[in-house]
Backbone as ProteinMPNN parsed JSONL, in Angstrom:
{"seq_chain_A": "MTDQSAGKSGAIRPEYAAALEAAYGAPSQAAFGSAVFCEPLPSTVSLEHAALERYRFFTGKLWDRYGEDAWMGPWRQVYSRPVSSRGDIAAELRALEDRGAAMSVSMVLDVEGGEAALATAFDDPAVSELAVFTLGDGGAMSGLLVAARRQETDQAIFLVFLLD", "coords_chain_A": {"N_chain_A": [[-140.396, -107.091, 12.335], [-140.975, -109.954, 10.4], [-143.364, -112.669, 10.191], [-142.728, -114.763, 8.6], [-140.271, -116.032, 6.266], [-138.546, -116.125, 3.133], [-137.272, -119.103, 1.782], [-134.313, -120.713, 0.363], [-135.343, -122.042, -1.794], [-137.39, -120.448, -2.473], [-139.732, -120.938, -1.236], [-142.074, -120.126, 1.321], [-141.26, -119.957, 4.697], [-141.688, -120.405, 8.228], [-140.623, -117.864, 10.571], [-139.396, -118.793, 12.931], [-138.34, -121.216, 12.076], [-136.493, -120.356, 10.183], [-134.702, -119.005, 11.863], [-133.73, -121.11, 13.443], [-132.573, -122.663, 11.469], [-130.557, -120.912, 10.606], [-128.786, -121.061, 12.723], [-128.242, -123.849, 12.938], [-128.228, -125.07, 10.431], [-129.272, -125.883, 7.066], [-131.773, -128.141, 5.644], [-130.412, -131.347, 4.981], [-128.516, -134.158, 3.68], [-126.236, -134.889, 4.944], [-125.383, -136.53, 7.025], [-123.763, -135.952, 9.117], [-122.999, -133.537, 11.531], [-125.328, -130.918, 11.74], [-128.809, -130.298, 11.032], [-131.823, -128.683, 9.985], [-135.25, -129.284, 9.7], [-138.347, -128.317, 8.491], [-141.696, -128.789, 8.115], [-144.984, -129.622, 6.819], [-147.136, -131.526, 8.95], [-149.497, -133.753, 9.236], [-152.1, -134.348, 11.65], [-152.626, -137.01, 11.827], [-150.275, -138.377, 11.593], [-147.708, -139.711, 13.526], [-145.507, -137.964, 15.72], [-143.096, -139.183, 16.4], [-142.777, -141.057, 14.303], [-142.461, -139.298, 12.11], [-140.126, -137.988, 12.953], [-138.271, -140.088, 12.876], [-138.252, -140.55, 10.123], [-137.06, -138.16, 9.217], [-134.547, -138.464, 10.381], [-133.624, -140.761, 9.016], [-133.541, -139.653, 6.416], [-131.609, -137.633, 6.797], [-129.279, -139.14, 7.309], [-128.89, -140.233, 4.874], [-127.246, -141.925, 2.218], [-125.626, -143.347, 3.914], [-127.258, -144.66, 5.695], [-128.108, -147.042, 4.472], [-125.6, -148.106, 3.938], [-124.36, -148.668, 6.477], [-126.394, -150.001, 7.645], [-129.695, -150.578, 8.921], [-129.877, -151.669, 11.515], [-127.573, -150.747, 12.852], [-127.975, -147.919, 12.865], [-130.379, -147.734, 14.212], [-129.875, -148.805, 16.683], [-129.03, -146.994, 18.848], [-131.307, -145.399, 18.858], [-133.899, -143.921, 20.58], [-136.605, -142.576, 22.44], [-135.954, -140.04, 24.697], [-137.045, -138.027, 26.077], [-140.135, -136.378, 26.659], [-142.111, -133.642, 26.422], [-144.274, -132.67, 28.975], [-147.734, -132.16, 28.415], [-149.074, -129.951, 29.603], [-147.038, -128.289, 30.442], [-144.852, -125.404, 30.592], [-142.724, -124.402, 28.01], [-139.185, -124.77, 28.007], [-136.69, -125.243, 26.422], [-133.838, -125.296, 26.584], [-133.337, -125.742, 29.335], [-134.721, -128.143, 29.584], [-133.22, -129.834, 27.928], [-130.754, -129.755, 29.289], [-131.484, -131.133, 31.568], [-131.762, -133.771, 30.851], [-131.709, -137.185, 31.606], [-130.633, -139.413, 30.462], [-127.549, -140.759, 29.825], [-126.022, -140.891, 27.4], [-127.452, -139.101, 25.743], [-127.195, -136.763, 27.248], [-124.505, -136.183, 26.906], [-124.369, -135.031, 24.411], [-125.717, -132.657, 24.666], [-124.35, -130.256, 25.531], [-122.865, -129.598, 23.263], [-124.901, -129.052, 21.433], [-126.134, -126.839, 22.642], [-124.025, -125.03, 22.707], [-123.658, -123.908, 20.215], [-123.263, -121.004, 18.287], [-125.665, -118.586, 18.812], [-127.473, -120.544, 19.19], [-129.045, -121.239, 21.551], [-130.95, -119.163, 21.675], [-132.23, -119.478, 19.2], [-133.225, -122.072, 19.511], [-135.041, -121.628, 21.607], [-136.864, -119.894, 20.345], [-137.954, -121.603, 18.415], [-138.859, -123.88, 19.86], [-139.963, -123.205, 22.36], [-142.244, -121.74, 22.159], [-145.671, -121.087, 22.902], [-147.355, -122.195, 20.991], [-146.366, -124.67, 20.374], [-147.38, -127.885, 20.544], [-146.588, -130.446, 21.032], [-143.635, -132.076, 21.972], [-140.611, -133.84, 21.612], [-137.59, -135.612, 22.423], [-134.975, -137.437, 21.006], [-132.432, -139.982, 21.073], [-129.679, -140.681, 18.922], [-127.527, -142.241, 16.465], [-124.72, -144.09, 15.055], [-124.256, -146.493, 16.193], [-121.669, -146.762, 16.796], [-119.052, -144.646, 16.687], [-120.43, -142.239, 16.195], [-122.83, -140.027, 17.602], [-125.803, -138.434, 18.872], [-128.541, -136.073, 18.985], [-132.042, -135.725, 18.352], [-134.39, -133.31, 18.099], [-137.78, -132.864, 18.145], [-140.771, -131.243, 17.213], [-144.233, -130.393, 17.24], [-146.621, -128.18, 15.915], [-149.74, -127.73, 16.54], [-151.945, -126.086, 15.609], [-151.157, -125.194, 13.096], [-150.435, -127.427, 11.724], [-147.707, -127.894, 11.392], [-144.391, -129.128, 11.659], [-141.229, -129.219, 13.269], [-137.847, -130.135, 13.103], [-134.767, -130.768, 14.606], [-131.801, -132.131, 13.807], [-128.935, -133.484, 15.133], [-125.797, -134.656, 14.902], [-122.774, -136.0, 15.715], [-119.287, -137.072, 15.955]], "CA_chain_A": [[-139.989, -108.427, 11.986], [-142.069, -110.692, 9.779], [-143.615, -114.003, 10.712], [-142.227, -115.766, 7.673], [-139.223, -115.58, 5.362], [-138.414, -116.991, 1.965], [-136.118, -119.995, 1.803], [-133.524, -120.759, -0.859], [-136.18, -122.534, -2.881], [-138.444, -119.486, -2.718], [-140.894, -121.29, -0.411], [-142.224, -119.368, 2.561], [-141.143, -120.773, 5.897], [-141.857, -119.601, 9.436], [-139.431, -117.195, 11.083], [-138.73, -119.643, 13.913], [-137.574, -122.205, 11.321], [-135.357, -119.648, 9.598], [-133.751, -118.736, 12.94], [-133.099, -122.374, 13.814], [-131.734, -123.041, 10.341], [-129.382, -120.038, 10.607], [-127.863, -121.554, 13.745], [-127.902, -125.269, 12.84], [-128.066, -125.526, 9.059], [-130.395, -126.206, 6.194], [-131.994, -129.573, 5.456], [-129.34, -131.982, 4.218], [-128.281, -135.584, 3.85], [-124.82, -134.919, 5.281], [-125.159, -137.601, 8.007], [-122.792, -135.47, 10.096], [-123.262, -132.135, 11.821], [-126.711, -130.672, 12.116], [-129.712, -129.819, 9.994], [-133.168, -128.352, 10.444], [-136.314, -129.604, 8.767], [-139.641, -127.77, 8.87], [-142.618, -129.286, 7.097], [-146.326, -129.957, 7.293], [-147.277, -132.835, 9.578], [-150.905, -133.972, 9.598], [-152.314, -134.889, 12.991], [-152.728, -138.465, 11.733], [-148.918, -138.929, 11.57], [-147.081, -139.541, 14.827], [-144.278, -137.16, 15.736], [-141.946, -140.104, 16.385], [-142.633, -141.582, 12.938], [-141.904, -138.219, 11.283], [-138.743, -137.768, 13.4], [-137.475, -141.184, 12.333], [-138.096, -140.309, 8.682], [-136.063, -137.09, 9.061], [-133.278, -139.093, 10.745], [-133.225, -141.593, 7.86], [-133.194, -138.754, 5.324], [-130.354, -136.959, 7.139], [-128.143, -140.054, 7.164], [-128.72, -140.452, 3.438], [-126.725, -143.215, 1.741], [-124.979, -144.072, 5.005], [-128.249, -145.513, 6.349], [-128.006, -148.36, 3.842], [-124.212, -148.573, 4.033], [-124.108, -149.255, 7.798], [-127.531, -150.847, 7.974], [-130.698, -150.063, 9.848], [-129.595, -152.097, 12.886], [-126.579, -149.838, 13.435], [-128.56, -146.595, 13.092], [-131.506, -147.822, 15.137], [-129.412, -149.262, 17.991], [-129.133, -145.949, 19.868], [-132.556, -144.63, 18.718], [-134.97, -144.058, 21.561], [-137.108, -141.311, 22.976], [-135.404, -139.816, 26.037], [-137.804, -136.963, 26.735], [-141.383, -135.919, 26.085], [-142.594, -132.517, 27.234], [-145.657, -132.807, 29.447], [-148.646, -131.307, 27.653], [-149.448, -128.711, 30.289], [-145.883, -127.541, 30.948], [-144.306, -124.278, 29.835], [-141.505, -124.825, 27.346], [-137.86, -124.191, 28.253], [-135.926, -126.311, 25.789], [-132.457, -125.367, 27.092], [-133.396, -126.404, 30.643], [-135.165, -129.518, 29.359], [-132.073, -130.581, 27.414], [-129.772, -129.885, 30.37], [-132.005, -132.058, 32.585], [-131.884, -135.137, 30.342], [-131.064, -138.154, 32.478], [-129.942, -140.398, 29.639], [-126.125, -140.37, 29.766], [-125.626, -140.656, 26.008], [-128.08, -137.864, 25.281], [-126.623, -135.645, 27.99], [-123.181, -135.873, 26.363], [-124.541, -134.209, 23.211], [-126.428, -131.42, 24.977], [-123.489, -129.064, 25.548], [-122.52, -129.249, 21.879], [-126.091, -128.452, 20.825], [-126.367, -125.522, 23.238], [-122.873, -124.144, 22.504], [-123.676, -123.328, 18.87], [-123.51, -119.56, 18.356], [-127.061, -118.25, 18.556], [-128.268, -121.757, 19.308], [-130.071, -121.228, 22.603], [-132.027, -118.245, 21.288], [-132.973, -120.115, 18.103], [-133.967, -123.194, 20.097], [-136.17, -121.074, 22.356], [-137.833, -119.378, 19.387], [-138.612, -122.712, 17.731], [-139.425, -124.935, 20.689], [-140.595, -122.737, 23.602], [-143.464, -121.016, 21.825], [-146.89, -121.768, 23.367], [-148.002, -122.9, 19.88], [-145.851, -126.039, 20.32], [-148.32, -128.753, 21.251], [-145.946, -131.729, 21.316], [-142.184, -132.01, 21.808], [-139.909, -135.047, 22.045], [-136.159, -135.668, 22.149], [-134.531, -138.789, 20.732], [-131.007, -140.191, 20.87], [-129.402, -141.318, 17.65], [-126.124, -142.513, 16.193], [-124.441, -145.201, 14.15], [-123.91, -147.668, 16.972], [-120.219, -146.724, 16.994], [-118.471, -143.371, 17.113], [-121.322, -141.091, 16.03], [-123.994, -139.964, 18.473], [-126.417, -137.119, 18.862], [-129.921, -135.86, 19.406], [-133.033, -135.204, 17.427], [-135.468, -132.621, 18.796], [-138.933, -132.806, 17.245], [-141.927, -130.549, 17.793], [-145.417, -130.201, 16.4], [-147.485, -127.034, 16.179], [-151.035, -128.297, 16.173], [-152.827, -125.187, 14.858], [-150.697, -125.0, 11.725], [-149.995, -128.706, 11.165], [-146.289, -127.791, 11.063], [-143.446, -129.783, 12.556], [-139.844, -128.793, 13.09], [-136.919, -131.154, 13.571], [-133.344, -130.469, 14.645], [-130.99, -133.346, 13.849], [-127.579, -133.115, 15.538], [-125.073, -135.917, 14.932], [-121.324, -135.81, 15.631], [-118.506, -138.177, 16.533]], "C_chain_A": [[-141.19, -109.181, 11.423], [-142.211, -112.07, 10.403], [-143.027, -115.093, 9.831], [-141.121, -115.171, 6.836], [-139.126, -116.576, 4.217], [-137.158, -117.825, 2.088], [-135.393, -119.932, 0.483], [-134.362, -121.202, -2.05], [-137.285, -121.554, -3.244], [-139.689, -119.771, -1.898], [-140.901, -120.442, 0.862], [-142.086, -120.331, 3.73], [-141.252, -119.868, 7.116], [-140.533, -119.013, 9.921], [-138.682, -118.061, 12.09], [-137.879, -120.71, 13.218], [-136.339, -121.566, 10.695], [-134.287, -119.373, 10.655], [-133.016, -120.013, 13.337], [-132.152, -122.839, 12.709], [-130.464, -122.19, 10.276], [-128.339, -120.523, 11.614], [-127.364, -122.967, 13.454], [-127.81, -125.823, 11.421], [-129.347, -125.923, 8.371], [-130.61, -127.718, 6.136], [-130.877, -130.168, 4.604], [-129.352, -133.48, 4.441], [-126.818, -135.812, 4.197], [-124.45, -136.057, 6.221], [-124.127, -137.199, 9.053], [-123.036, -133.984, 10.298], [-124.7, -131.962, 12.254], [-127.498, -130.132, 10.939], [-131.083, -129.595, 10.609], [-134.152, -128.673, 9.326], [-137.612, -129.026, 9.312], [-140.608, -128.131, 7.76], [-143.998, -129.522, 7.676], [-146.342, -131.356, 7.905], [-148.726, -133.008, 10.016], [-151.023, -134.621, 10.969], [-152.407, -136.406, 12.99], [-151.361, -139.149, 11.737], [-148.266, -138.666, 12.923], [-145.791, -138.732, 14.696], [-143.058, -138.069, 15.691], [-141.713, -140.668, 14.989], [-141.983, -140.532, 12.028], [-140.45, -137.949, 11.663], [-137.831, -138.85, 12.841], [-137.255, -141.017, 10.833], [-137.06, -139.207, 8.409], [-134.673, -137.617, 9.376], [-132.756, -139.938, 9.58], [-132.788, -140.717, 6.689], [-131.829, -138.118, 5.576], [-129.146, -137.875, 6.951], [-127.901, -140.454, 5.714], [-128.238, -141.856, 3.088], [-126.062, -144.027, 2.849], [-125.951, -144.969, 5.765], [-128.141, -146.933, 5.793], [-126.608, -148.95, 4.0], [-123.936, -149.274, 5.365], [-125.255, -150.147, 8.269], [-128.426, -150.265, 9.042], [-130.396, -150.454, 11.295], [-128.597, -151.166, 13.565], [-127.207, -148.498, 13.786], [-129.684, -146.626, 14.121], [-131.095, -148.286, 16.534], [-129.549, -148.199, 19.071], [-130.482, -145.211, 19.866], [-133.529, -144.946, 19.84], [-135.381, -142.668, 22.023], [-136.601, -141.174, 24.405], [-136.13, -138.7, 26.777], [-139.062, -136.679, 25.941], [-141.898, -134.811, 26.988], [-144.024, -132.786, 27.681], [-146.552, -131.763, 28.777], [-148.903, -129.967, 28.328], [-148.256, -127.86, 30.74], [-145.463, -126.416, 30.003], [-142.975, -124.728, 29.248], [-140.276, -124.048, 27.78], [-136.86, -125.214, 27.744], [-134.5, -126.408, 26.31], [-132.436, -126.093, 28.435], [-133.804, -127.864, 30.49], [-134.013, -130.379, 28.849], [-131.032, -130.795, 28.511], [-130.204, -130.917, 31.419], [-132.144, -133.5, 32.086], [-131.084, -136.097, 31.223], [-130.3, -139.222, 31.713], [-128.494, -139.937, 29.425], [-125.661, -140.049, 28.344], [-126.189, -139.363, 25.467], [-127.439, -136.656, 25.95], [-125.255, -135.24, 27.451], [-123.276, -134.972, 25.133], [-125.102, -132.819, 23.509], [-125.523, -130.196, 24.929], [-123.102, -128.645, 24.142], [-123.695, -128.58, 21.173], [-126.276, -127.025, 21.336], [-125.234, -124.536, 22.984], [-122.79, -123.538, 21.11], [-124.011, -121.847, 18.986], [-124.944, -119.252, 17.93], [-128.004, -119.415, 18.761], [-129.372, -121.686, 20.344], [-131.234, -120.32, 22.238], [-132.88, -118.855, 20.178], [-133.795, -121.29, 18.605], [-135.205, -122.694, 20.826], [-137.259, -120.575, 21.413], [-138.631, -120.518, 18.749], [-139.398, -123.627, 18.665], [-140.13, -124.469, 21.96], [-141.891, -121.978, 23.377], [-144.69, -121.779, 22.335], [-147.631, -122.517, 22.257], [-147.504, -124.338, 19.742], [-146.75, -126.917, 21.182], [-147.722, -130.098, 21.634], [-144.455, -131.583, 21.054], [-141.572, -133.292, 22.355], [-138.446, -134.95, 21.646], [-135.767, -137.134, 22.035], [-133.011, -138.836, 20.681], [-130.827, -140.887, 19.536], [-127.909, -141.525, 17.485], [-125.978, -143.707, 15.277], [-124.09, -146.492, 14.888], [-122.419, -147.753, 17.243], [-119.791, -145.37, 17.511], [-119.451, -142.203, 17.084], [-122.518, -141.177, 16.973], [-124.568, -138.56, 18.43], [-127.85, -137.147, 19.333], [-130.78, -135.453, 18.226], [-134.136, -134.605, 18.285], [-136.591, -132.43, 17.787], [-140.092, -132.115, 17.944], [-143.017, -130.393, 16.752], [-146.142, -128.954, 16.874], [-148.851, -127.409, 15.634], [-151.867, -127.378, 15.279], [-152.449, -125.066, 13.387], [-150.32, -126.297, 11.022], [-148.548, -128.649, 10.688], [-145.491, -128.563, 12.103], [-142.056, -129.257, 12.244], [-138.942, -129.818, 13.763], [-135.503, -130.592, 13.53], [-132.608, -131.797, 14.8], [-129.564, -132.899, 14.123], [-126.796, -134.403, 15.75], [-123.579, -135.677, 14.701], [-120.602, -137.027, 16.186], [-117.712, -137.691, 17.72]], "O_chain_A": [[-142.303, -109.047, 11.932], [-141.296, -112.571, 11.057], [-142.849, -116.226, 10.277], [-141.027, -113.951, 6.699], [-139.569, -117.72, 4.326], [-136.099, -117.316, 2.455], [-135.792, -119.196, -0.419], [-134.115, -120.785, -3.182], [-138.033, -121.78, -4.195], [-140.606, -118.951, -1.859], [-139.849, -120.094, 1.398], [-142.716, -121.389, 3.754], [-140.937, -118.681, 7.034], [-139.466, -119.59, 9.708], [-137.452, -118.062, 12.101], [-136.812, -121.07, 13.716], [-135.264, -122.167, 10.679], [-133.095, -119.494, 10.374], [-131.803, -119.99, 13.544], [-131.064, -123.347, 12.984], [-129.4, -122.702, 9.925], [-127.139, -120.403, 11.37], [-126.193, -123.266, 13.691], [-127.352, -126.951, 11.237], [-130.353, -126.251, 8.999], [-129.735, -128.488, 6.532], [-130.448, -129.563, 3.622], [-130.094, -134.001, 5.274], [-126.228, -136.812, 3.79], [-123.304, -136.507, 6.212], [-123.664, -138.053, 9.809], [-123.255, -133.253, 9.332], [-125.228, -132.754, 13.034], [-126.942, -129.587, 9.985], [-131.456, -130.219, 11.603], [-133.909, -128.369, 8.158], [-137.936, -129.231, 10.482], [-140.368, -127.816, 6.594], [-144.158, -129.61, 8.893], [-145.647, -132.257, 7.435], [-149.135, -132.473, 11.046], [-150.134, -135.361, 11.391], [-152.28, -137.03, 14.043], [-151.286, -140.371, 11.868], [-148.27, -137.536, 13.411], [-145.085, -138.814, 13.691], [-142.082, -137.754, 15.011], [-140.57, -140.749, 14.538], [-141.064, -140.844, 11.27], [-139.622, -137.706, 10.784], [-136.729, -138.552, 12.381], [-136.171, -141.317, 10.332], [-136.272, -139.318, 7.47], [-133.711, -137.249, 8.702], [-131.587, -139.839, 9.208], [-131.781, -141.003, 6.041], [-130.989, -138.067, 4.678], [-128.099, -137.428, 6.482], [-126.829, -140.954, 5.371], [-128.757, -142.849, 3.599], [-125.947, -145.248, 2.744], [-125.532, -145.931, 6.409], [-128.089, -147.903, 6.549], [-126.457, -150.159, 4.177], [-123.345, -150.354, 5.384], [-125.091, -150.951, 9.187], [-127.977, -149.556, 9.943], [-130.632, -149.663, 12.208], [-128.765, -150.834, 14.738], [-126.998, -147.989, 14.888], [-129.909, -145.641, 14.824], [-131.882, -148.173, 17.474], [-130.133, -148.472, 20.12], [-130.762, -144.463, 20.803], [-133.932, -146.094, 20.025], [-134.595, -141.721, 21.994], [-136.789, -142.071, 25.228], [-135.869, -138.451, 27.954], [-139.063, -136.732, 24.711], [-142.098, -135.022, 28.184], [-144.888, -133.096, 26.86], [-146.15, -130.613, 28.6], [-148.941, -128.941, 27.65], [-148.45, -126.814, 31.359], [-145.687, -126.471, 28.794], [-142.184, -125.374, 29.935], [-140.314, -122.824, 27.906], [-136.259, -125.956, 28.52], [-133.992, -127.518, 26.467], [-131.599, -126.97, 28.647], [-133.284, -128.729, 31.194], [-133.846, -131.519, 29.283], [-130.488, -131.891, 28.647], [-129.354, -131.508, 32.084], [-132.603, -134.364, 32.833], [-129.922, -135.842, 31.54], [-129.411, -139.865, 32.269], [-128.255, -138.847, 28.904], [-124.983, -139.046, 28.12], [-125.482, -138.606, 24.803], [-127.172, -135.646, 25.3], [-124.884, -134.069, 27.533], [-122.342, -134.221, 24.85], [-124.974, -131.908, 22.691], [-125.9, -129.186, 24.334], [-123.018, -127.45, 23.858], [-123.501, -127.642, 20.4], [-126.542, -126.111, 20.557], [-125.452, -123.326, 23.038], [-121.909, -122.715, 20.861], [-124.939, -121.474, 19.703], [-125.375, -119.611, 16.834], [-129.207, -119.291, 18.531], [-130.516, -122.035, 20.055], [-132.39, -120.675, 22.47], [-134.108, -118.762, 20.21], [-134.932, -121.485, 18.175], [-136.288, -123.262, 20.685], [-138.444, -120.806, 21.654], [-139.843, -120.405, 18.565], [-140.478, -124.098, 18.309], [-140.834, -125.261, 22.587], [-142.565, -121.613, 24.34], [-144.74, -123.003, 22.21], [-148.451, -123.388, 22.549], [-148.143, -125.147, 19.068], [-146.864, -126.716, 22.391], [-148.281, -130.814, 22.465], [-144.053, -131.029, 20.03], [-141.958, -133.772, 23.421], [-138.099, -134.296, 20.663], [-136.167, -137.966, 22.85], [-132.368, -137.86, 20.297], [-131.718, -141.599, 19.073], [-127.117, -141.031, 18.288], [-126.959, -144.265, 14.786], [-123.673, -147.471, 14.268], [-121.953, -148.714, 17.855], [-120.123, -144.988, 18.634], [-119.314, -141.269, 17.873], [-123.135, -142.23, 17.13], [-123.902, -137.616, 18.005], [-128.309, -138.089, 19.977], [-130.294, -134.908, 17.235], [-134.746, -135.298, 19.099], [-136.373, -131.896, 16.7], [-140.363, -132.367, 19.118], [-142.756, -130.278, 15.554], [-146.262, -128.703, 18.073], [-149.082, -127.405, 14.425], [-152.439, -127.839, 14.291], [-153.311, -124.861, 12.532], [-149.929, -126.278, 9.855], [-148.197, -129.282, 9.692], [-145.87, -128.638, 13.272], [-141.749, -128.899, 11.107], [-139.239, -130.306, 14.854], [-135.092, -130.006, 12.529], [-132.774, -132.498, 15.799], [-129.038, -132.032, 13.425], [-127.091, -135.162, 16.673], [-123.17, -135.213, 13.636], [-121.212, -137.9, 16.803], [-116.992, -138.472, 18.342]]}, "name": "protein", "num_of_chains": 1, "seq": "MTDQSAGKSGAIRPEYAAALEAAYGAPSQAAFGSAVFCEPLPSTVSLEHAALERYRFFTGKLWDRYGEDAWMGPWRQVYSRPVSSRGDIAAELRALEDRGAAMSVSMVLDVEGGEAALATAFDDPAVSELAVFTLGDGGAMSGLLVAARRQETDQAIFLVFLLD"}
């Protein structure tokens, strides 16, 4: 097995990103469903700032249509992995205490191949920072955004999951 694979654009992306994308989908502006984003993230940019940018991108034109107040109403960080802890993203998601976030967890984990892809992307010891955020439109749509940084490679990976 190789460490990297070629994406649709011909760009090389890490295998963990390809596995997560196979389960949850390619980058998109669908504003519904799920999408994976993997990109460089300099250490000078906060993970939360980058996660919010991916959220805005994913919602696309609907961000402006419903307004920032609607999309930002549910936005908050509900989990941050302690620096010294061993990663177990499935267990971490199941243990979320935020009621709104917890409602989305089973849908995220029930995706075929999802738990294995999540583990590959987020449980690797190379992950130096991980956070989970709640999101939605302030109405019917709600979901999660899982964001992680790999310090040695300046790479970040984001899973956006938003359903009604």
